N, C-alpha and C positions, 0 to 999 in steps of 0.2 A: 898440892895441886892437882887434882883429877880429871878424869873423863868424862864428858856429859854423852851418855849413851842414848839414844832412840831408837826402838825396835816397832817397826810398823809394818802390821800384816795387811790384806785386803779389808779385813772386817773392821779392823781399828788398831789405836795405838796400843802395842802391848806392853812397853817399861819406857819410860822416859826420867832421867834422873841421872845423879853424880854417880860413878863405880869407880874403883880402884883398878880394876883390868878386866878384858872380854876375851876369851878364848873360843875360837870359831872352827869350824870345819871347812876348810877351804878346798878348792878342788884340786889344788896340787898339796893338799895334806895339811894337818893340823897347824893353828898359827895363833898367837896371842897378842892383842894389842895393850900397851902400857901406855902412862902418860909419855906426851912428846914423842910419841911413834911419827915416822916419817908420813907424809901423804901418801893414800893408797887409795885406789878401786878395784874390789876382788869380786869374782864370784864364787857362792858358795855350795855345798853340795848337802845330800842329806845327812844329818846329825844333831849333834847337842851343841847350842850356844850356852855355854856358862859365863855369869858374869857375877861383881861381887860389889854391891850397893851396902850402904851402912847396915850392919845387921846380920850378914851373913853371905854365903853364897846362895846362887839361885840357876837353875838352869832351863833349857827350852827346848823340846825336841822342834827340829824345821826338814821341812822337804827339800830346799834350797833358798836362793837368793841373791843378794847381792849386800857389800859393804863398802862404805865411803867413810873416809878418816880424813881430816884437817884441822889443825890446829887445837887438838884434843877433844874434836868433834866426832862421836861416831854415831855412824846414821845407816841402821839395817833395814833393808825392804826383805822381807820373808814371808814364804808360804808355809804355814802350821799347818 
């Protein structure tokens, strides 16, 4: 079972697909989301989002945003 990650910026959908994990720069510190993570909503600060789709790791610098996690669906609304 994998996570479904959707990263949205004001300009466009930056990524929409299956990943194994997502590491995020939370305002209270960096944290990682794995399969079956508890539901959360959290603010994000400036930093790097790292995620692992098929084919290797990817990263994206962000200025801030929000993350929502529920039922293995991870939604990021970020400013790049």
